N, C-alpha and C positions, 0 to 999 in steps of 0.2 A: 504494500500500500504506500502511495506517495503522499507525503505531507507537504502542502504548499504554504508558504508564508509571504505575506504582503509587506512591503516597505515603501517609504516615500522619501523625497529629496529635500533636505536642507532647510526648508521653510514651512511655516504653518499659516493657513489663512484664518485659523481660529484663535491663535495666541497673538495678542496684539503687542506691538512695540518689542518684538523679540528677534530682530534681524541678527543673524550670526555673520553678516557680511558687510558691516559698516566699514568705511574705508577712509583713507586720506591719500590724495594724489601726491606724487613727488613734487609737483609744482606748489601745492599747498604747503608741503613740508619745507621746501626751500624758501618759501616766503617768510618763514619764521626766523628771526634774527638769532635766537638762542638755540643752537643745535641740540643741546641736552634737553631743553624744555620741549623741543619738537619731538624728540625721541620719547620723552615721558608721555606726550600726548598720544603717540602711536601705541604705547604700551597700555594706556587707559582704554583705547579703542579695542585692542586685542582682548583685554580683560572683559570688556563689555560683551564682545562677540562670544567669548567662551561661557560667560554667565548665561547669555541667551541660549547657547547651545544646550547647556544643562537644563534650562527651563523646557526646551523643546523635547529633550529626552524624557523628562518627567511627564510632560504632556502625552508623549507617545505611549509610555508604559501605562499611564492612567487610562488610555484609550484602547489598551490591549495590543499595542504595536511594539515589536521588539527588533525591528529592522529599519535602519536609518542611515542616510547618506549625509556625511558631514560636509559643510561648506569648505571649499579650498581657500577661502578668503578670510580665514580666522585672524591672521596676523598681517595687516596691510604693510606692504613694502618690505616684507621679510627677505625677499630674494632680489631686491634692487641692488645693482652693482655699487651704488654710492653709499650703501648701508651695510657693506660686508663686514664691518667691524662691530656691528650691533649684535650682542648676545640676546636675541629676542626670547629665548627659552627661559632664562632665569626669572624674569618678572612674572611669568605666567605659569610657572611650574606647579603651583598649588591648584590653579584653575584646571590645568590639564589632568592632574592627578585625580581631581574630583570627578571629572568626566569619565576617566577610565575606570575608577572605582565603582561608580554608579552603573556603567555599562556592563561590567563584569558581574556585579551583584545581581542585576536584573537579566543576565544572560542575553544581552543585546548584541546583534551584529551591527557594527558601525564601520564605515569605510569611506573612501574618497573617490572622486572622479576629477583628476586635475584637468585644467583648461586645455582647449584644442591646440594651443601653441606648444604644448609638450609633445615633441615629435622625435622619436628615437631613430627614425630612418632618414633624418635630414642629412644631405650631403654637405651642408654648411657646418663647419666645426664649431663655430660660436653658438649656433642654434642648438646643436647637440649638447654642448657643454652647459648651456643655460637650462635645457630640459633636465639634465642630471641634477642641476642645482635645485630646481623646483621639486623634483622627486625626493631629494635629500631633505628638503623642508618638510614634506609630508612624512617622511621617515622619522624625523626628529619629533614631530607632533605626536605620532603614534607611540614612539618610545617614551615621550614625556607622560603619556596617558597610561603607560604600562600595558599597552595592547600589543600583542604579537603582530608585527607588520606583515606577516605572510598573507599574501593575496588580499590586500586591502586597497589597492589603487587600480582603477580601470583606465586603460588607455586605448586609443585608436592606433592603428599601424602608422598613420601619418599621411603624407602627401604622395602624389604620383610623380611629380617632378618630370613631366613629359614622357616618362617611361615607367609604366606601372610595374612591369616584371622586374626591372632593375631596382626600382624603389623597394619592392618586396624583398629582394635579396640584400639590399642595403640595410634593412632592419636586422636581418640575421647577422650580417657582418658587424654592425655596430653593437650588437648585443654582447659581443666579447669584451667590449670596453665599458660595459655597465657593471658597477660594483655588485658583488654577489648579494649583499643585503638589500639593495634596491631591486635586483632581479627578482628576489623572493616576493616583493610587494605586488608585482605587476600581474594584471589580468588583461586580456585583449578582447576588444569588442568590434564587431563588424560595423561599418559606417554606412551612411545613406548615399554616398557619392562615388567612392573609389574602391575600397577593399570589401569584397563580398564575404559571406560566411565561409566559402571554400578557400578563399585567399587566407583568411585568418586561421582556419584549421590547419592549413599547410604549415604556417609559421608556429602555431601552438604545439603541434605534434613534433615538429623538429626541435623546438627549444624547451619543451616540457612546461608550457604556460597554460593555465586554465583559460578556456574560451567562454566569453559571455555572449550569449545569443540575444540579439535585439531583433524582435519580430518585426517591428515597424520599419527599421532600417532595411531588413531583408526584403520587405515588400516594396521598398523604394529602389533597391539596388540588388537584384538577384540573378540577372542574366538567365532568367527562366529556370533557375534551379529550384528543386523541391526540397525545402529544409528538412522535411521529415526523413528523407533518405540519408541524411547526415547526422541525425540526432544521436545515434550510438557513438559517433566520433566525438560529439560534444560532451557526452557523459564521460567518455574515457579520459578527456583532458582534466577532469576533476578528481580522478582516482587517487592522486597523491596529495590532495589538498585537505587540510584540517577543517575546512569550511564546506557547507553544502553547495551544490551547484547553484549558480546564480544566473538569472536572465533579466533582461529589461523589457518592460511592456509599456507601450504608449500607443496612441491612435492618431491617424492623420487628422489635421485640423479641418480639411475640406479636400475634395477632389482637385481643386485648383491650387491649393496650398498643401500638397500631400505630405511634404517632408516636415512641416511644422507640427508641434504637439497640440493636440486638442485639450480642452479643459478637463475632460473626463476620459475614462477608458470605455471603448466599444465592448460591451459585455459579450456579444456573440463571437467576436474575434478572439477574446481572451478564453472563452469557454471552449472554442475549437482547439486552441493551443493545449489547454488542460487535458482534453480528451485524447490528444495525440501522445502526450508524454506521461500520463498517469500510468503507474505501474512499471516504468522503466528505470526508476531511481528512487531511493528512499525519501529524499527531501529536495525541494526546489524553492529557492528564495526568489521572489518576483519583485523587482524594484520598479515602482510606478513612476514614470516620467510624464507628468501631466501638469498643466498650468495651475490647476487648483490644489496641487500638493496633497495635504492630508485629507482635504474634502473629497478628492478623487478616490482616495483609499476608502474612506467611509462610505461613499456612494457605492463603490464596487462591493464592499463588504455586505451592504444591505441587499444588493442584488443576488449575491451568492447565498445569503441567508434565506432568501425567498425561493431559491431553486431547490426543488425536492431531491435532486440528484447529488446535492452537496451536503456534507456534514461539517458544520462549523464547530471548532473547538474553542476558539476565542474570536474576537472581531477580525483578527488577521491570520489565523491558522485554520486550515480546512483540508478536507480530503474529498475525493470523489467516491461515491458509493460503488462498490463492485470492483474497485481498483486497488 
């Protein structure tokens, strides 16, 4: 029997004044005459972001949700080249520890999805170096939380750079230069423009990286491939992971704006996915990528609860009867 778990991304539409992504631009930072005072302001913003993150985790647990994606913007300007001397971890270590302690106590799965500019297949050495720096930032945050960094960061394979096949191989070549601790963090997701499910599986199988299947991205970029024919390969990439298989679920905003995320999840699309994979693996964690964040999860949970073929264990945990 397969147990499914729902999660959502970084923000809540129900918890007010709880942004975990408050920021300061480098222009704003530079406009302050006292550099140390400017750094203190950055630290206060980071502490506020982490405090709000803990509020969101508590809201999630109170709502029966134990799967949550953290914002990558917890510490503004942490990776900026002109702030390389700033030890940003020290002033937030207690805040990080509080998040990690709570997540472990409540058996939550928390992770990151660094921004699109983190590209490990870039032929540009500076871009590659900066991508490693951003990943190191995520590693340090997880370490500060006391969370095992293994398989906690979702990445896309990167850009095509006018030659998709060469770009694919460049990821594999660059992987040798990625520190082992950062390698362990990485999971790979298919994207909606360049690299398909099969492209990603090729790399994941070669480098022993878990593959995150994004159904919406597959629908937008699949080269007529039937994802169900490759599901066993998806499952196999997770065999060495301490975490359950993870996938992303979102729905097209409209036929005209197909690649954008809708406010909510198309129930029939999700149900079809569930029916195809139920019984193939013990657990599947489904990260909802929808504009209405936790409300999209609550709406989907209600729809599942109303479905006689579904058994709800909590508002975010369920199984399909007969599987």
